[in-house]
Biopython code that builds the backbone (N, CA, C, O; Angstrom):
import numpy as np
from Bio.PDB.StructureBuilder import StructureBuilder

atoms = [
    (1, "UNK", "N", (109.684, 96.053, 115.445)),
    (1, "UNK", "CA", (110.715, 97.000, 115.065)),
    (1, "UNK", "C", (110.063, 98.219, 114.416)),
    (1, "UNK", "O", (109.273, 98.074, 113.483)),
    (2, "UNK", "N", (110.382, 99.396, 114.894)),
    (2, "UNK", "CA", (109.757, 100.601, 114.351)),
    (2, "UNK", "C", (110.503, 101.084, 113.105)),
    (2, "UNK", "O", (111.640, 100.700, 112.834)),
    (3, "UNK", "N", (109.805, 101.944, 112.365)),
    (3, "UNK", "CA", (110.357, 102.472, 111.122)),
    (3, "UNK", "C", (109.974, 103.939, 111.015)),
    (3, "UNK", "O", (108.797, 104.263, 110.856)),
    (4, "UNK", "N", (110.949, 104.822, 111.101)),
    (4, "UNK", "CA", (110.722, 106.273, 111.014)),
    (4, "UNK", "C", (109.616, 106.755, 111.948)),
    (4, "UNK", "O", (108.822, 107.621, 111.581)),
    (5, "UNK", "N", (109.565, 106.196, 113.150)),
    (5, "UNK", "CA", (108.564, 106.606, 114.129)),
    (5, "UNK", "C", (107.227, 105.891, 114.006)),
    (5, "UNK", "O", (106.312, 106.158, 114.784)),
    (6, "UNK", "N", (107.102, 104.996, 113.050)),
    (6, "UNK", "CA", (105.880, 104.224, 112.839)),
    (6, "UNK", "C", (106.126, 102.788, 113.273)),
    (6, "UNK", "O", (107.277, 102.381, 113.434)),
    (7, "UNK", "N", (105.064, 102.016, 113.464)),
    (7, "UNK", "CA", (105.197, 100.643, 113.949)),
    (7, "UNK", "C", (106.083, 99.795, 113.038)),
    (7, "UNK", "O", (106.884, 98.994, 113.520)),
    (8, "UNK", "N", (105.942, 99.967, 111.736)),
    (8, "UNK", "CA", (106.720, 99.186, 110.774)),
    (8, "UNK", "C", (106.712, 99.901, 109.416)),
    (8, "UNK", "O", (106.071, 100.939, 109.252)),
    (9, "UNK", "N", (107.426, 99.333, 108.463)),
    (9, "UNK", "CA", (107.527, 99.946, 107.135)),
    (9, "UNK", "C", (106.162, 100.031, 106.451)),
    (9, "UNK", "O", (105.848, 101.041, 105.820)),
    (10, "UNK", "N", (105.351, 98.983, 106.570)),
    (10, "UNK", "CA", (104.042, 98.969, 105.904)),
    (10, "UNK", "C", (103.159, 100.114, 106.403)),
    (10, "UNK", "O", (102.449, 100.740, 105.616)),
    (11, "UNK", "N", (103.201, 100.385, 107.702)),
    (11, "UNK", "CA", (102.397, 101.474, 108.268)),
    (11, "UNK", "C", (102.901, 102.822, 107.768)),
    (11, "UNK", "O", (102.117, 103.659, 107.319)),
    (12, "UNK", "N", (104.204, 103.025, 107.847)),
    (12, "UNK", "CA", (104.808, 104.273, 107.379)),
    (12, "UNK", "C", (104.521, 104.511, 105.897)),
    (12, "UNK", "O", (104.136, 105.613, 105.504)),
    (13, "UNK", "N", (104.707, 103.484, 105.084)),
    (13, "UNK", "CA", (104.528, 103.614, 103.649)),
    (13, "UNK", "C", (103.066, 103.858, 103.275)),
    (13, "UNK", "O", (102.775, 104.661, 102.389)),
    (14, "UNK", "N", (102.159, 103.171, 103.942)),
    (14, "UNK", "CA", (100.729, 103.379, 103.679)),
    (14, "UNK", "C", (100.319, 104.793, 104.062)),
    (14, "UNK", "O", (99.570, 105.441, 103.332)),
    (15, "UNK", "N", (100.801, 105.272, 105.196)),
    (15, "UNK", "CA", (100.512, 106.655, 105.585)),
    (15, "UNK", "C", (101.039, 107.624, 104.524)),
    (15, "UNK", "O", (100.357, 108.585, 104.168)),
    (16, "UNK", "N", (102.236, 107.378, 104.026)),
    (16, "UNK", "CA", (102.803, 108.261, 103.000)),
    (16, "UNK", "C", (101.964, 108.263, 101.736)),
    (16, "UNK", "O", (101.768, 109.315, 101.128)),
    (17, "UNK", "N", (101.468, 107.107, 101.330)),
    (17, "UNK", "CA", (100.596, 107.053, 100.154)),
    (17, "UNK", "C", (99.310, 107.843, 100.395)),
    (17, "UNK", "O", (98.834, 108.547, 99.505)),
    (18, "UNK", "N", (98.756, 107.726, 101.587)),
    (18, "UNK", "CA", (97.502, 108.421, 101.880)),
    (18, "UNK", "C", (97.693, 109.922, 102.054)),
    (18, "UNK", "O", (96.822, 110.702, 101.668)),
    (19, "UNK", "N", (98.803, 110.333, 102.623)),
    (19, "UNK", "CA", (99.008, 111.753, 102.904)),
    (19, "UNK", "C", (99.741, 112.491, 101.796)),
    (19, "UNK", "O", (99.804, 113.720, 101.809)),
    (20, "UNK", "N", (100.286, 111.769, 100.852)),
    (20, "UNK", "CA", (101.120, 112.389, 99.825)),
    (20, "UNK", "C", (100.382, 112.994, 98.645)),
    (20, "UNK", "O", (100.988, 113.677, 97.821)),
    (21, "UNK", "N", (99.101, 112.755, 98.555)),
    (21, "UNK", "CA", (98.301, 113.271, 97.440)),
    (21, "UNK", "C", (97.068, 113.955, 97.999)),
    (21, "UNK", "O", (96.430, 113.435, 98.914)),
    (22, "UNK", "N", (96.736, 115.091, 97.469)),
    (22, "UNK", "CA", (95.644, 115.888, 98.019)),
    (22, "UNK", "C", (94.337, 115.109, 98.109)),
    (22, "UNK", "O", (93.682, 115.132, 99.151)),
    (23, "UNK", "N", (93.946, 114.426, 97.048)),
    (23, "UNK", "CA", (92.677, 113.692, 97.061)),
    (23, "UNK", "C", (92.668, 112.582, 98.101)),
    (23, "UNK", "O", (91.691, 112.424, 98.833)),
    (24, "UNK", "N", (93.755, 111.808, 98.172)),
    (24, "UNK", "CA", (93.793, 110.708, 99.143)),
    (24, "UNK", "C", (93.888, 111.241, 100.566)),
    (24, "UNK", "O", (93.339, 110.639, 101.489)),
    (25, "UNK", "N", (94.573, 112.357, 100.752)),
    (25, "UNK", "CA", (94.651, 112.981, 102.078)),
    (25, "UNK", "C", (93.258, 113.390, 102.558)),
    (25, "UNK", "O", (92.870, 113.077, 103.684)),
    (26, "UNK", "N", (92.519, 114.081, 101.715)),
    (26, "UNK", "CA", (91.179, 114.525, 102.110)),
    (26, "UNK", "C", (90.238, 113.343, 102.325)),
    (26, "UNK", "O", (89.398, 113.383, 103.225)),
    (27, "UNK", "N", (90.364, 112.309, 101.527)),
    (27, "UNK", "CA", (89.538, 111.106, 101.707)),
    (27, "UNK", "C", (89.857, 110.446, 103.045)),
    (27, "UNK", "O", (88.944, 110.042, 103.764)),
    (28, "UNK", "N", (91.132, 110.334, 103.387)),
    (28, "UNK", "CA", (91.522, 109.721, 104.665)),
    (28, "UNK", "C", (91.032, 110.555, 105.844)),
    (28, "UNK", "O", (90.577, 110.003, 106.846)),
    (29, "UNK", "N", (91.119, 111.857, 105.736)),
    (29, "UNK", "CA", (90.604, 112.731, 106.805)),
    (29, "UNK", "C", (89.102, 112.546, 106.968)),
    (29, "UNK", "O", (88.600, 112.483, 108.091)),
    (30, "UNK", "N", (88.396, 112.462, 105.873)),
    (30, "UNK", "CA", (86.940, 112.295, 105.899)),
    (30, "UNK", "C", (86.561, 110.943, 106.517)),
    (30, "UNK", "O", (85.645, 110.869, 107.336)),
    (31, "UNK", "N", (87.255, 109.897, 106.129)),
    (31, "UNK", "CA", (86.955, 108.545, 106.603)),
    (31, "UNK", "C", (87.236, 108.396, 108.101)),
    (31, "UNK", "O", (86.521, 107.667, 108.790)),
    (32, "UNK", "N", (88.258, 109.071, 108.608)),
    (32, "UNK", "CA", (88.643, 108.913, 110.010)),
    (32, "UNK", "C", (87.969, 109.914, 110.950)),
    (32, "UNK", "O", (88.197, 109.873, 112.159)),
    (33, "UNK", "N", (87.158, 110.795, 110.419)),
    (33, "UNK", "CA", (86.507, 111.816, 111.234)),
    (33, "UNK", "C", (85.358, 111.216, 112.051)),
    (33, "UNK", "O", (84.534, 110.470, 111.521)),
    (34, "UNK", "N", (85.312, 111.544, 113.325)),
    (34, "UNK", "CA", (84.207, 111.134, 114.194)),
    (34, "UNK", "C", (84.292, 109.689, 114.642)),
    (34, "UNK", "O", (85.059, 108.896, 114.095)),
    (35, "UNK", "N", (83.499, 109.361, 115.637)),
    (35, "UNK", "CA", (83.453, 108.004, 116.163)),
    (35, "UNK", "C", (84.702, 107.649, 116.947)),
    (35, "UNK", "O", (85.571, 108.490, 117.174)),
    (36, "UNK", "N", (84.777, 106.410, 117.352)),
    (36, "UNK", "CA", (85.935, 105.937, 118.110)),
    (36, "UNK", "C", (87.130, 105.763, 117.174)),
    (36, "UNK", "O", (86.974, 105.673, 115.956)),
    (37, "UNK", "N", (88.307, 105.717, 117.756)),
    (37, "UNK", "CA", (89.507, 105.525, 116.945)),
    (37, "UNK", "C", (89.483, 104.136, 116.313)),
    (37, "UNK", "O", (89.974, 103.955, 115.199)),
    (38, "UNK", "N", (88.920, 103.164, 117.007)),
    (38, "UNK", "CA", (88.813, 101.807, 116.461)),
    (38, "UNK", "C", (87.907, 101.797, 115.233)),
    (38, "UNK", "O", (88.238, 101.176, 114.223)),
    (39, "UNK", "N", (86.781, 102.473, 115.313)),
    (39, "UNK", "CA", (85.860, 102.545, 114.174)),
    (39, "UNK", "C", (86.502, 103.307, 113.013)),
    (39, "UNK", "O", (86.364, 102.918, 111.853)),
    (40, "UNK", "N", (87.198, 104.387, 113.334)),
    (40, "UNK", "CA", (87.861, 105.179, 112.291)),
    (40, "UNK", "C", (88.949, 104.363, 111.598)),
    (40, "UNK", "O", (89.103, 104.434, 110.378)),
    (41, "UNK", "N", (89.699, 103.591, 112.376)),
    (41, "UNK", "CA", (90.768, 102.797, 111.782)),
    (41, "UNK", "C", (90.202, 101.684, 110.899)),
    (41, "UNK", "O", (90.775, 101.370, 109.856)),
    (42, "UNK", "N", (89.100, 101.098, 111.307)),
    (42, "UNK", "CA", (88.456, 100.066, 110.484)),
    (42, "UNK", "C", (87.918, 100.660, 109.179)),
    (42, "UNK", "O", (88.033, 100.053, 108.114)),
    (43, "UNK", "N", (87.335, 101.845, 109.279)),
    (43, "UNK", "CA", (86.816, 102.520, 108.078)),
    (43, "UNK", "C", (87.959, 102.844, 107.115)),
    (43, "UNK", "O", (87.815, 102.694, 105.902)),
    (44, "UNK", "N", (89.089, 103.287, 107.657)),
    (44, "UNK", "CA", (90.241, 103.608, 106.817)),
    (44, "UNK", "C", (90.794, 102.343, 106.159)),
    (44, "UNK", "O", (91.139, 102.354, 104.977)),
    (45, "UNK", "N", (90.878, 101.274, 106.912)),
    (45, "UNK", "CA", (91.351, 99.999, 106.365)),
    (45, "UNK", "C", (90.454, 99.547, 105.207)),
    (45, "UNK", "O", (90.950, 99.167, 104.147)),
    (46, "UNK", "N", (89.146, 99.588, 105.411)),
    (46, "UNK", "CA", (88.214, 99.168, 104.360)),
    (46, "UNK", "C", (88.318, 100.079, 103.136)),
    (46, "UNK", "O", (88.233, 99.609, 102.001)),
    (47, "UNK", "N", (88.500, 101.361, 103.361)),
    (47, "UNK", "CA", (88.680, 102.321, 102.263)),
    (47, "UNK", "C", (89.912, 101.944, 101.432)),
    (47, "UNK", "O", (89.850, 101.934, 100.203)),
    (48, "UNK", "N", (91.017, 101.636, 102.092)),
    (48, "UNK", "CA", (92.252, 101.298, 101.381)),
    (48, "UNK", "C", (92.134, 99.968, 100.649)),
    (48, "UNK", "O", (92.631, 99.830, 99.531)),
    (49, "UNK", "N", (91.488, 98.998, 101.262)),
    (49, "UNK", "CA", (91.280, 97.715, 100.587)),
    (49, "UNK", "C", (90.426, 97.907, 99.340)),
    (49, "UNK", "O", (90.654, 97.268, 98.313)),
    (50, "UNK", "N", (89.452, 98.784, 99.442)),
    (50, "UNK", "CA", (88.578, 99.058, 98.298)),
    (50, "UNK", "C", (89.346, 99.680, 97.133)),
    (50, "UNK", "O", (89.097, 99.341, 95.976)),
    (51, "UNK", "N", (90.272, 100.583, 97.429)),
    (51, "UNK", "CA", (90.980, 101.262, 96.331)),
    (51, "UNK", "C", (92.235, 100.522, 95.867)),
    (51, "UNK", "O", (92.616, 100.635, 94.702)),
    (52, "UNK", "N", (92.890, 99.761, 96.766)),
    (52, "UNK", "CA", (94.149, 99.121, 96.415)),
    (52, "UNK", "C", (94.113, 97.601, 96.402)),
    (52, "UNK", "O", (94.975, 96.979, 95.781)),
    (53, "UNK", "N", (93.165, 97.000, 97.051)),
    (53, "UNK", "CA", (93.217, 95.552, 97.256)),
    (53, "UNK", "C", (93.930, 95.265, 98.570)),
    (53, "UNK", "O", (93.786, 96.027, 99.525)),
    (54, "UNK", "N", (94.686, 94.193, 98.635)),
    (54, "UNK", "CA", (95.294, 93.777, 99.903)),
    (54, "UNK", "C", (96.724, 94.282, 100.105)),
    (54, "UNK", "O", (97.392, 93.875, 101.055)),
    (55, "UNK", "N", (97.197, 95.163, 99.223)),
    (55, "UNK", "CA", (98.518, 95.765, 99.420)),
    (55, "UNK", "C", (98.496, 97.191, 98.892)),
    (55, "UNK", "O", (97.709, 97.528, 98.008)),
    (56, "UNK", "N", (99.375, 98.028, 99.450)),
    (56, "UNK", "CA", (99.452, 99.405, 98.960)),
    (56, "UNK", "C", (100.182, 99.418, 97.614)),
    (56, "UNK", "O", (100.695, 98.382, 97.189)),
    (57, "UNK", "N", (100.239, 100.552, 96.944)),
    (57, "UNK", "CA", (100.857, 100.590, 95.605)),
    (57, "UNK", "C", (102.317, 100.126, 95.551)),
    (57, "UNK", "O", (102.804, 99.759, 94.481)),
    (58, "UNK", "N", (103.014, 100.135, 96.677)),
    (58, "UNK", "CA", (104.394, 99.645, 96.703)),
    (58, "UNK", "C", (104.478, 98.162, 97.056)),
    (58, "UNK", "O", (105.572, 97.606, 97.150)),
    (59, "UNK", "N", (103.341, 97.531, 97.250)),
    (59, "UNK", "CA", (103.321, 96.096, 97.513)),
    (59, "UNK", "C", (103.353, 95.695, 98.974)),
    (59, "UNK", "O", (103.415, 94.504, 99.276)),
    (60, "UNK", "N", (103.312, 96.661, 99.900)),
    (60, "UNK", "CA", (103.271, 96.322, 101.320)),
    (60, "UNK", "C", (101.896, 95.768, 101.678)),
    (60, "UNK", "O", (100.869, 96.330, 101.298)),
    (61, "UNK", "N", (101.890, 94.666, 102.410)),
    (61, "UNK", "CA", (100.638, 94.044, 102.825)),
    (61, "UNK", "C", (99.863, 94.945, 103.774)),
    (61, "UNK", "O", (100.408, 95.433, 104.764)),
    (62, "UNK", "N", (98.594, 95.161, 103.469)),
    (62, "UNK", "CA", (97.762, 95.973, 104.359)),
    (62, "UNK", "C", (97.464, 95.256, 105.671)),
    (62, "UNK", "O", (97.038, 95.890, 106.636)),
    (63, "UNK", "N", (97.683, 93.950, 105.718)),
    (63, "UNK", "CA", (97.485, 93.184, 106.951)),
    (63, "UNK", "C", (98.516, 93.553, 108.011)),
    (63, "UNK", "O", (98.291, 93.311, 109.197)),
    (64, "UNK", "N", (99.636, 94.130, 107.608)),
    (64, "UNK", "CA", (100.702, 94.499, 108.545)),
    (64, "UNK", "C", (100.579, 95.936, 109.061)),
    (64, "UNK", "O", (101.351, 96.351, 109.925)),
    (65, "UNK", "N", (99.630, 96.681, 108.547)),
    (65, "UNK", "CA", (99.496, 98.102, 108.865)),
    (65, "UNK", "C", (98.853, 98.306, 110.237)),
    (65, "UNK", "O", (97.889, 97.626, 110.588)),
    (66, "UNK", "N", (99.395, 99.243, 111.001)),
    (66, "UNK", "CA", (98.788, 99.661, 112.270)),
    (66, "UNK", "C", (97.785, 100.775, 111.938)),
    (66, "UNK", "O", (98.132, 101.956, 111.920)),
    (67, "UNK", "N", (96.557, 100.377, 111.681)),
    (67, "UNK", "CA", (95.518, 101.307, 111.217)),
    (67, "UNK", "C", (95.160, 102.354, 112.259)),
    (67, "UNK", "O", (94.844, 103.490, 111.904)),
    (68, "UNK", "N", (95.203, 101.997, 113.538)),
    (68, "UNK", "CA", (94.884, 102.972, 114.587)),
    (68, "UNK", "C", (95.910, 104.098, 114.609)),
    (68, "UNK", "O", (95.550, 105.259, 114.807)),
    (69, "UNK", "N", (97.183, 103.767, 114.409)),
    (69, "UNK", "CA", (98.226, 104.791, 114.385)),
    (69, "UNK", "C", (97.988, 105.763, 113.224)),
    (69, "UNK", "O", (98.113, 106.976, 113.394)),
    (70, "UNK", "N", (97.651, 105.238, 112.062)),
    (70, "UNK", "CA", (97.388, 106.103, 110.910)),
    (70, "UNK", "C", (96.135, 106.942, 111.149)),
    (70, "UNK", "O", (96.132, 108.137, 110.856)),
    (71, "UNK", "N", (95.073, 106.335, 111.675)),
    (71, "UNK", "CA", (93.833, 107.075, 111.935)),
    (71, "UNK", "C", (94.089, 108.211, 112.922)),
    (71, "UNK", "O", (93.566, 109.312, 112.746)),
    (72, "UNK", "N", (94.883, 107.956, 113.951)),
    (72, "UNK", "CA", (95.218, 109.008, 114.910)),
    (72, "UNK", "C", (95.979, 110.140, 114.249)),
    (72, "UNK", "O", (95.755, 111.309, 114.561)),
    (73, "UNK", "N", (96.874, 109.800, 113.342)),
    (73, "UNK", "CA", (97.659, 110.836, 112.647)),
    (73, "UNK", "C", (96.735, 111.722, 111.796)),
    (73, "UNK", "O", (96.943, 112.933, 111.730)),
    (74, "UNK", "N", (95.743, 111.151, 111.162)),
    (74, "UNK", "CA", (94.833, 111.956, 110.349)),
    (74, "UNK", "C", (93.887, 112.798, 111.195)),
    (74, "UNK", "O", (93.338, 113.788, 110.711)),
    (75, "UNK", "N", (93.694, 112.418, 112.441)),
    (75, "UNK", "CA", (92.828, 113.208, 113.319)),
    (75, "UNK", "C", (93.563, 114.397, 113.937)),
    (75, "UNK", "O", (92.929, 115.309, 114.469)),
    (76, "UNK", "N", (94.875, 114.390, 113.870)),
    (76, "UNK", "CA", (95.658, 115.492, 114.494)),
    (76, "UNK", "C", (95.617, 116.736, 113.660)),
    (76, "UNK", "O", (96.214, 117.747, 114.030)),
]
sb = StructureBuilder()
sb.init_structure("model")
sb.init_model(0)
sb.init_chain("A")
sb.init_seg("    ")
for serial, (resi, resn, name, xyz) in enumerate(atoms, 1):
    if name == "N":
        sb.init_residue(resn, " ", resi, " ")
    sb.init_atom(name, np.array(xyz, "f"), 0.0, 1.0, " ", f" {name:<3s}", serial, name[0])
structure = sb.get_structure()
């Protein structure tokens, strides 16, 4: 089930956390730059786990996030 054009609520909410603050936006852009989309999405996932643990600040599980969709959005 999609949520606001994203795969699910966890993906949408995680993207909002990453894009909603200047520092996190620039970090996400830096992490997803270059390489394959799969590599970029893995790097972004590891970055988020490092800063938040296994859930975003609103408690959504990072295991449910479509990381490739978010990585593609940061590359646009």
